[in-house]
C-alpha positions in Angstrom: 19.6 36.7 -26.2 21.0 33.2 -26.5 24.1 31.6 -28.1 22.2 31.3 -31.4 21.7 35.0 -31.7 25.5 35.5 -31.8 26.3 32.8 -34.3 27.5 32.6 -37.8 25.0 30.5 -39.8 27.3 27.6 -39.9 27.4 27.5 -36.0 23.7 28.0 -35.9 23.1 24.9 -37.9 25.4 23.0 -35.8 23.7 24.0 -32.6 20.3 23.0 -34.1 21.7 19.5 -35.0 23.1 19.1 -31.5 19.8 20.0 -29.9 18.1 17.4 -31.9 19.7 14.9 -29.6 17.7 16.3 -26.7 20.6 15.9 -24.3 22.2 18.4 -22.1 25.6 16.7 -22.8 25.3 17.5 -26.6 24.4 21.0 -25.8 27.3 21.4 -23.5 29.8 20.1 -25.9 28.4 22.1 -28.7 28.6 25.2 -26.7 32.3 24.5 -25.9 33.0 23.9 -29.6 31.3 27.0 -30.6 33.2 29.1 -28.1 36.5 27.6 -29.4 35.4 28.3 -33.0 34.3 31.8 -32.3 37.6 32.6 -30.6 39.4 31.3 -33.6 37.2 33.4 -35.9 37.5 36.5 -33.9 41.3 36.0 -33.6 41.5 35.8 -37.4 39.3 38.9 -37.7 41.5 40.6 -35.2 44.6 40.2 -37.5 43.6 42.8 -40.0 44.1 46.5 -40.4 42.8 49.0 -43.0 44.0 52.2 -44.4 42.3 55.4 -43.0 40.2 55.7 -46.1 39.3 51.8 -45.9 40.5 51.2 -49.5 43.5 49.0 -48.4 43.3 46.1 -46.1 46.1 43.8 -44.8 45.2 40.5 -43.3 47.6 38.1 -41.5 47.1 34.4 -41.4 49.1 32.2 -39.1 49.8 28.7 -40.4 53.0 26.9 -40.6 54.5 30.3 -41.4 53.3 33.9 -41.0 51.4 34.8 -44.2 49.8 38.2 -45.2 47.6 39.2 -48.0 46.6 42.7 -49.3 43.2 43.8 -50.8 42.6 47.1 -52.6 39.0 48.3 -52.9 37.8 44.7 -52.0 40.0 43.1 -54.7 43.0 41.0 -53.7 46.2 42.5 -55.1 48.7 40.3 -53.2 48.2 36.6 -52.6 49.2 35.0 -49.3 52.8 35.8 -49.0 55.2 34.4 -46.3 57.4 36.3 -43.8 60.3 34.7 -41.9 63.8 35.4 -40.7 66.4 32.7 -40.7 69.1 33.1 -38.0 72.0 30.9 -37.5 70.3 29.0 -34.6 66.6 29.3 -35.6 64.1 30.5 -38.0 61.7 33.1 -36.8 58.2 32.9 -38.3 57.9 29.1 -38.6 55.1 27.6 -36.6 54.5 31.0 -35.0 52.9 31.3 -31.6 51.1 34.7 -31.1 51.5 36.2 -27.6 49.8 39.6 -28.2 48.3 41.9 -30.7 48.5 45.7 -30.5 46.6 48.1 -32.8 46.7 51.9 -32.9 45.7 54.7 -35.3 48.4 57.5 -35.9 47.6 60.9 -37.4 50.4 63.4 -37.0 52.4 65.9 -39.0 56.0 65.6 -39.9 57.9 68.8 -40.4 60.6 68.4 -43.1 64.1 70.0 -43.4 63.6 70.1 -47.1 61.6 68.1 -49.8 58.4 68.3 -51.8 56.5 69.9 -48.9 57.2 71.6 -45.7 54.7 69.3 -43.7 53.7 65.8 -44.4 50.6 64.3 -42.9 51.6 60.9 -41.5 48.2 59.0 -41.1 48.0 55.2 -40.8 46.7 52.2 -38.8 49.4 50.0 -37.2 49.2 46.4 -36.1 52.1 44.9 -34.0 52.1 41.1 -33.7 54.2 40.0 -30.8 55.3 36.4 -31.0 56.6 34.1 -28.3 60.1 33.6 -29.7 61.0 37.3 -28.8 60.2 38.8 -32.2 57.5 41.0 -33.6 56.1 41.8 -37.1 54.7 45.3 -37.4 52.3 46.3 -40.3 51.1 49.7 -41.3 48.3 50.7 -43.7 48.3 54.1 -45.2 46.0 55.5 -47.9 48.8 55.1 -50.4 50.2 51.8 -49.4 51.1 49.2 -46.9 54.4 48.1 -45.2 55.7 45.7 -42.7 59.0 45.0 -40.9 60.5 42.4 -38.5 61.7 43.4 -35.0 63.8 41.1 -32.8 64.0 41.3 -29.0 66.6 38.6 -28.5 69.1 38.7 -25.5 72.1 37.8 -27.8 74.7 40.5 -28.1 75.1 39.4 -31.7 73.0 37.4 -34.2 73.8 36.1 -37.6 71.1 36.5 -40.2 71.3 33.7 -42.8 68.4 35.0 -44.8 65.2 37.0 -44.7 62.1 35.6 -46.5 60.5 38.4 -48.4 57.9 37.4 -50.9 55.3 39.0 -53.1 52.9 36.5 -54.7 50.6 37.4 -57.6 48.1 35.8 -59.9 48.9 34.5 -63.4 48.6 37.2 -66.1 50.3 39.8 -63.9 52.4 42.5 -65.8 55.2 44.6 -64.4 57.7 47.3 -65.2 61.2 46.3 -64.2 64.6 47.8 -64.6 66.3 46.4 -67.7 69.7 45.2 -66.4 71.9 44.7 -63.3 71.9 48.3 -62.4 69.7 51.2 -61.3 71.1 53.1 -64.3 68.9 51.4 -66.8 65.4 51.8 -68.2 62.1 50.5 -66.8 60.5 48.2 -69.3 57.1 46.5 -69.4 57.2 42.7 -68.9 55.0 39.8 -67.9 55.7 37.9 -64.7 54.4 34.7 -66.3 57.1 32.1 -66.5 56.8 31.8 -70.3 57.7 35.5 -70.7 60.6 35.5 -68.1 62.0 32.1 -68.5 65.5 33.5 -69.5 65.9 35.0 -65.9 68.7 33.2 -64.0 68.4 33.6 -60.3 72.0 32.5 -59.9 73.3 35.7 -61.5 70.4 38.0 -62.1 68.5 40.2 -59.6 65.8 42.8 -60.0 66.7 46.2 -58.8 64.2 48.2 -56.9 61.7 49.8 -57.2 59.6 47.3 -59.2 56.1 48.2 -60.4 53.5 45.5 -60.7 50.0 45.6 -62.1 48.1 43.0 -59.9 44.6 44.0 -61.0 43.2 46.0 -63.8 44.1 49.7 -63.4 45.8 48.9 -60.1 49.5 49.4 -59.7 51.8 48.3 -56.9 55.3 49.7 -56.5 57.6 47.5 -54.4 60.5 48.9 -52.5 62.1 49.2 -49.1 62.6 52.0 -46.5 64.5 52.6 -43.2 67.5 50.6 -44.3 70.3 50.7 -41.7 73.3 48.4 -41.3 71.7 45.7 -43.5 72.0 44.7 -47.0 69.8 46.1 -49.8 66.8 44.3 -50.8 66.7 43.0 -54.4 64.1 40.6 -56.1 64.5 37.4 -58.0 61.9 35.6 -60.2 61.7 32.4 -58.2 62.4 28.9 -59.6 58.9 27.6 -59.9 55.9 28.2 -62.1 54.1 30.6 -60.0 54.3 34.4 -60.2 56.4 35.0 -57.2 58.9 37.8 -56.6 61.3 36.8 -53.9 63.7 38.8 -51.9 67.4 38.3 -52.4 70.5 39.9 -50.7 74.2 40.2 -51.3 76.1 38.1 -49.0 78.3 39.5 -46.2 81.7 40.1 -47.8 84.6 38.6 -45.7 87.1 40.3 -47.9 87.1 42.8 -50.8 89.1 43.5 -54.0 89.8 46.6 -56.2 87.5 46.6 -59.2 84.7 48.3 -61.1 85.1 51.3 -63.5 88.7 52.5 -63.5 89.3 50.5 -60.2 87.4 53.0 -58.2 85.5 50.5 -56.2 86.1 47.9 -53.6 84.0 44.8 -54.6 83.2 41.7 -52.6 85.8 39.1 -53.0 85.2 36.3 -50.6 81.6 36.0 -49.4 80.1 34.4 -46.2 77.1 32.1 -46.2 75.1 34.7 -44.3 73.8 38.2 -45.2 74.3 40.2 -42.0 75.6 40.2 -38.4 73.7 42.5 -36.0 72.5 42.9 -32.5 69.9 40.6 -30.9 67.6 43.5 -30.3 67.1 45.0 -33.7 64.6 46.7 -36.0 64.8 45.6 -39.6 64.0 47.6 -42.8 60.4 48.2 -43.9 59.1 46.2 -46.9 56.9 48.7 -48.7 54.1 48.4 -51.3 52.7 51.6 -52.7 49.2 50.7 -54.2 46.7 52.8 -56.1 44.5 53.0 -59.2 45.3 56.7 -59.4 48.6 57.3 -61.4 49.1 60.6 -59.6 49.8 58.7 -56.3 53.1 57.4 -57.7 54.2 60.7 -59.0 53.8 62.3 -55.5 54.4 59.9 -52.5 56.3 60.5 -49.3 56.0 57.0 -47.9 59.7 56.1 -48.0 60.4 59.2 -46.1 57.5 58.6 -43.6 58.8 55.1 -42.8 62.3 56.3 -42.1 63.9 57.4 -38.9 63.6 61.0 -38.0 66.5 63.3 -38.2 69.4 62.7 -35.8 70.7 66.2 -36.4 69.6 68.8 -33.9 70.8 71.9 -36.0 69.9 71.7 -39.7 69.9 75.4 -40.4 73.2 75.1 -42.2 71.8 72.6 -44.8 71.2 74.6 -47.9 70.0 72.8 -51.1 70.5 74.6 -54.3 71.7 74.5 -57.9 75.1 73.7 -59.1 77.3 74.7 -62.1 78.7 71.4 -63.2 81.8 71.0 -65.5 82.1 67.2 -66.2 79.0 66.7 -68.3 79.9 69.4 -71.0 83.5 68.2 -70.8 85.0 71.5 -69.3 84.0 73.5 -72.3 85.3 77.1 -72.3 84.6 79.5 -75.1 85.7 83.1 -75.7 88.3 83.0 -72.8 92.0 83.3 -72.9 92.7 79.9 -71.3 92.1 76.2 -72.0 89.2 74.5 -70.3 90.0 71.6 -68.0 90.8 70.5 -64.5 92.6 73.8 -63.7 92.2 76.9 -61.5 91.0 79.1 -64.3 88.1 76.8 -65.3 86.8 76.7 -61.8 87.1 80.5 -61.2 85.2 80.8 -64.5 82.4 78.5 -63.2 82.3 80.5 -60.0 81.7 83.7 -62.0 78.9 82.0 -64.0 77.2 80.6 -60.8 77.3 84.1 -59.2 75.9 85.7 -62.2 72.8 83.5 -62.3 72.4 83.1 -58.5 73.5 79.4 -58.4 74.5 78.3 -54.8 77.4 76.0 -55.8 80.0 74.8 -58.2 81.1 71.2 -58.6 84.8 70.1 -58.8 84.4 66.7 -60.2 86.9 63.8 -60.9 90.5 64.2 -61.6 91.2 67.0 -59.1 92.6 64.5 -56.6 94.3 61.0 -56.6 91.7 58.3 -56.5 93.6 56.3 -53.8 94.7 59.1 -51.7 92.5 62.2 -51.4 95.2 64.2 -49.8 97.1 64.3 -53.1 95.7 67.2 -55.2 96.2 67.9 -58.8 99.0 70.5 -59.1 97.1 72.3 -61.9 94.4 73.3 -59.4 94.8 75.8 -56.5 91.9 74.6 -54.3 92.3 77.3 -51.7 92.2 80.0 -54.2 89.1 78.5 -55.8 87.2 78.2 -52.5 88.2 81.6 -51.3 87.1 83.3 -54.6 83.8 81.4 -54.4 83.3 82.4 -50.9 83.7 86.1 -51.9 81.0 85.6 -54.5 78.7 83.6 -52.0 79.1 80.3 -54.0 79.9 77.1 -52.2 82.3 74.5 -53.6 81.5 70.7 -53.7 84.3 68.2 -54.1 84.0 64.8 -55.9 85.7 61.7 -54.4 85.5 57.9 -54.8 83.3 56.4 -52.0 85.7 53.6 -50.8 88.7 56.0 -50.7 86.7 58.5 -48.7 85.4 55.8 -46.3 89.0 54.6 -45.7 90.4 58.1 -45.2 87.1 59.4 -43.7 88.3 61.6 -40.9 91.6 62.8 -42.5 89.9 63.6 -45.9 86.9 65.4 -44.5 89.1 67.4 -42.2 91.2 68.5 -45.1 88.3 69.4 -47.2 86.7 71.3 -44.3 90.0 73.2 -43.8 89.8 74.5 -47.4 86.2 75.6 -46.8 84.5 73.0 -49.0 80.7 72.9 -48.5 80.2 69.3 -49.3 81.2 66.1 -51.1 80.0 64.2 -54.2 80.8 60.6 -53.3 80.9 58.1 -56.1 81.5 54.5 -57.3 80.4 52.4 -54.4 79.7 49.3 -56.3 78.2 47.1 -53.6 75.1 46.7 -51.5 76.1 44.1 -48.9 75.8 45.0 -45.2 79.3 46.7 -45.2 78.5 48.7 -48.3 75.3 50.0 -46.9 77.0 50.9 -43.6 79.3 53.1 -45.5 76.6 55.5 -46.5 75.7 56.2 -42.8 79.3 56.5 -41.8 80.0 59.1 -44.5 76.8 61.0 -43.7 77.5 61.2 -39.9 81.1 62.3 -40.4 80.1 64.9 -43.0 77.3 66.2 -40.7 79.7 66.7 -37.8 81.6 69.1 -40.1 78.4 70.7 -41.5 79.1 69.3 -45.0 76.5 68.3 -47.6 76.7 64.9 -49.3 75.7 63.9 -52.8 75.8 60.2 -53.3 76.6 59.1 -56.9 77.2 55.6 -58.4 75.3 54.4 -55.4 72.5 52.4 -54.0 68.8 53.6 -54.2 67.7 56.0 -51.4 65.7 54.3 -48.7 65.1 57.3 -46.4 68.6 58.0 -44.9 68.3 61.6 -46.2 65.5 62.0 -43.5 67.7 60.7 -40.7 70.7 62.6 -42.1 69.3 65.5 -44.0 72.7 66.7 -45.1 72.3 63.9 -47.7 70.6 65.9 -50.4 71.0 63.7 -53.5 71.4 60.2 -54.7 72.0 59.1 -58.2 70.7 55.4 -58.7 69.2 56.6 -62.0 70.0 56.6 -65.6 70.5 60.4 -65.9 71.6 62.9 -68.4 75.2 61.6 -68.2 74.1 58.7 -70.4 73.6 61.0 -73.2 77.5 61.1 -73.4 77.6 57.2 -73.2 74.4 55.8 -75.0 72.4 56.9 -78.0 69.1 55.6 -76.8 69.0 55.2 -73.0 67.7 58.6 -72.0 64.7 58.8 -74.2 61.6 61.0 -73.7 59.8 57.9 -72.6 62.4 57.2 -70.0 62.4 60.7 -68.6 58.6 60.6 -68.2 58.7 57.2 -66.5 60.9 58.4 -63.7 58.5 60.5 -61.7 56.3 57.3 -61.2 59.2 55.0 -60.4 62.6 56.1 -59.3 61.3 59.5 -58.3 59.1 57.9 -55.5 62.2 56.4 -54.0 63.8 59.7 -52.9 65.9 62.5 -54.3 67.8 61.8 -57.4 70.8 63.2 -59.3 69.5 63.2 -62.9 71.4 66.5 -63.8 69.0 68.3 -66.3 69.7 71.4 -68.3 71.0 70.1 -71.6 70.8 72.8 -74.4 71.3 70.7 -77.6 67.8 69.2 -77.7 66.9 66.7 -80.6 63.9 64.8 -81.6 65.9 62.5 -83.8 69.4 62.0 -85.0 71.0 61.8 -81.6 74.8 61.7 -82.1 76.9 60.2 -79.4 79.7 62.6 -78.3 81.5 63.1 -75.0 81.9 66.9 -75.4 78.7 69.1 -75.4 76.3 66.1 -75.6 72.9 66.2 -77.2 69.7 65.4 -75.1 66.4 63.7 -76.4 63.2 65.8 -76.3 62.6 69.5 -76.5 64.2 72.4 -74.7 60.9 72.9 -72.8 60.9 69.3 -71.7 64.4 69.7 -70.3 63.4 73.0 -68.5 60.3 71.3 -66.9 62.6 68.7 -65.3 63.8 71.4 -62.9 60.3 71.5 -61.4 59.2 67.9 -61.8 62.2 65.9 -60.6 62.9 65.7 -56.9 66.6 67.0 -56.7 67.4 69.2 -53.8 71.0 69.6 -55.3 70.2 70.3 -59.0 73.0 70.4 -61.5 72.8 72.8 -64.5 74.7 70.4 -66.6 75.6 72.5 -69.7 78.5 74.9 -70.3 78.4 78.5 -69.1 79.1 79.9 -72.7 76.1 77.9 -74.0 73.8 79.2 -71.3 75.1 82.8 -71.8 73.8 82.7 -75.4 70.3 82.5 -74.1 70.3 84.5 -70.9 66.5 84.9 -70.6 66.0 81.2 -70.7 68.9 80.6 -68.3 67.6 83.1 -65.7 64.3 81.4 -65.8 65.6 77.9 -65.0 68.2 79.3 -62.6 65.4 80.9 -60.6 63.5 77.7 -60.1 63.7 76.5 -56.4 65.0 73.0 -55.7 62.9 72.4 -52.6 59.3 73.2 -51.9 56.5 74.2 -49.4 53.7 72.4 -51.2 53.4 69.9 -54.1 50.3 68.8 -56.1 50.2 66.5 -59.1 47.5 67.9 -61.3 47.3 65.3 -64.0 49.2 62.1 -64.8 49.2 58.9 -66.8 51.7 56.3 -65.8 54.8 56.6 -68.1 52.9 58.7 -70.6 52.7 62.3 -69.1 52.8 64.2 -65.9 51.9 67.7 -64.8 53.1 68.8 -61.4 52.5 72.1 -59.4 54.9 73.1 -56.7 54.9 76.1 -54.4 57.8 78.0 -52.9 56.6 80.8 -50.6 53.9 82.7 -52.6 55.2 81.5 -56.0 53.9 78.5 -57.9 55.7 76.6 -60.6 53.7 74.3 -62.9 55.5 71.9 -65.2 54.5 69.1 -67.5 56.4 66.6 -69.7 55.3 63.9 -72.1 56.8 60.8 -73.6 56.6 59.7 -77.2 52.9 60.7 -77.6 51.9 64.4 -77.9 49.5 65.6 -75.3 47.0 68.6 -75.0 45.7 69.4 -71.5 43.2 71.8 -70.0 44.9 73.0 -66.8 42.8 73.4 -63.7 44.3 76.4 -61.9 41.9 76.4 -59.0 44.7 75.6 -56.5 45.6 79.3 -56.8 44.3 81.8 -54.2 42.0 84.6 -55.2 43.4 87.5 -57.2 45.4 88.1 -60.4 48.8 86.6 -61.1 51.5 87.1 -63.6 52.4 84.0 -65.5 55.7 83.5 -67.3 55.9 80.4 -69.4 58.4 78.4 -71.4 56.6 76.0 -73.9 57.1 74.0 -77.0 57.4 76.0 -80.1 55.3 75.2 -83.3 58.3 73.4 -84.8 59.4 71.6 -81.7 58.2 68.2 -83.0 61.0 68.4 -85.6 63.5 70.9 -84.1 64.0 70.2 -80.3 65.4 73.6 -79.6 62.3 75.4 -80.7 60.6 77.0 -77.7 58.5 80.0 -76.8 58.5 82.3 -73.8 55.2 84.0 -73.1 53.7 86.2 -70.4 50.0 86.5 -69.4 47.9 87.7 -66.6 45.6 84.9 -65.0 43.6 84.0 -62.0 42.3 80.8 -60.6 39.3 80.7 -63.0 41.4 81.2 -66.2 40.8 78.4 -68.8 44.2 77.5 -69.8 45.1 74.9 -72.5 48.6 73.8 -73.1 50.0 71.5 -75.8 53.1 69.3 -75.5 54.7 67.7 -78.6 56.3 64.3 -78.4 59.2 64.5 -75.9 57.8 67.9 -75.1 56.9 70.0 -72.1 56.3 73.3 -70.4 57.1 75.2 -67.3 55.3 78.1 -65.7 56.2 80.6 -63.1 53.0 82.0 -61.5 53.4 85.0 -59.0 51.4 88.0 -57.8 
């Protein structure tokens, strides 16, 4: 077999032309040329990896910079996008010289401490590009998405990162769903990335909070976010200052000093900024830049990639970590009815909440703000006997979680946590961070480590998005970073039915969230803004379904004990829904329209669905059940729920895996089933 037999048609033609000269010299130079060209082609072909199912492919192109592109089912969904890291002394990724390429296929199981499933299959192809300037770029391709990260192997004790070039380039005509405002606590709205549609975006002051969802091809969606964030500023996006459809990474600068500010002066905000974004060690692993990609909307409603890309648990013993439900007083504004004391931040109110929690089997109560001084956590409100509350709760097998401002806790970290632990507190709800520079992000890990040493849980509120730190420190069992039910006290139209059904596909993918469901004054229209006993949009069944659909290991029951006691059967139902699971399946979904999720705890299945502004009728496939008969208990929308949000029905039925089951959800509606033998 000769050289011609191995050649691309272009090379074959070239050989033929060379041989027409009938000289050995021509043939010799032609063969040398072909060898060089073949080496180049094969090198280019080598810089590719595919997902295990072959649907996703990442290709890297080395030019003046490192570029990568992504295709999904043979259609390009990401245009050539650059990667580089600018340090104080050099830029890594400019005129790159490749030293070595390593590829591997990984197929392993991850055992979780808690989550949507007990075991996660971690299956991907990995490609590591080792460059001559002591840095690497590592890519992974999963069936659900692709990710990359930078790794430096520099000898310097410390390096200064001026900027990281993160870019996502798309074709014209690309649409997206972006958070509407400079906060995670806003709504996802559809928008075009074309410059005519987003010309009012100002990169000097505006930034796009993650996750962001893009539609790069018909029926294909891409969710952009990050994972494995440690000691480094959060990734945000900006529009770019040119005509093309670029989403470019941007970061908060390193804060040289801070000042008191934010809501009620709870935060320490950046005051004087440096011209760089981070200082770190020379041998460092940077965060993953993640794209979840699929034409099946169910993928986005059940995806563990942020978790999979994060560092494994650093805690040896995790048996003490107990997720659960919480009786929460702030949302309903400390309402007490039918008792001989006034509700408020006082001992009697919390003893009352302990009794309620014990009655319905809730694992915790929350003592929210105003119980302590916001600048000194050792100063306790004299109306509250903390030791008496904790001791009483302990007798009833109820834990107590204490609220505190994040910056104050971080400043008093050892002293405050030692004090809380001496009282017997089970955990802390840490609030009002207000910054995502390198120092701000480092605070989360500092608090998590210090709390873990004392076997205390952490619920981050008023915080950055989760990026997998709860895998590394599984005592972190909630993050807020979402417009949750608290906004029903603050805004008439933020927590709509459409917003609630968008979250499983967007914020829910990011990690556990603190939405705080359970509102009992359900309205389809005529929402009245009030701080005490707020109303919620949608139906009662919709609100009940959130206890299954949302990923919230620490799930608040936000309404007043006296309100729940008026409907004990309903309350017992939602109180009996687990907060962590052995298995999860999304049975049916349409992005931002409706979702139906089945979750298993032990031998019991819970199936729940919610819809947005459009009613939906579904035929449920129950074939995921084992053989045999089951008892189904169900909460569903009543016949008048389209007008009266509180109208719901509770039904019982005997079923098996072959039962044909149809369920109807009105606008803003839902259902939830408990299925057990």
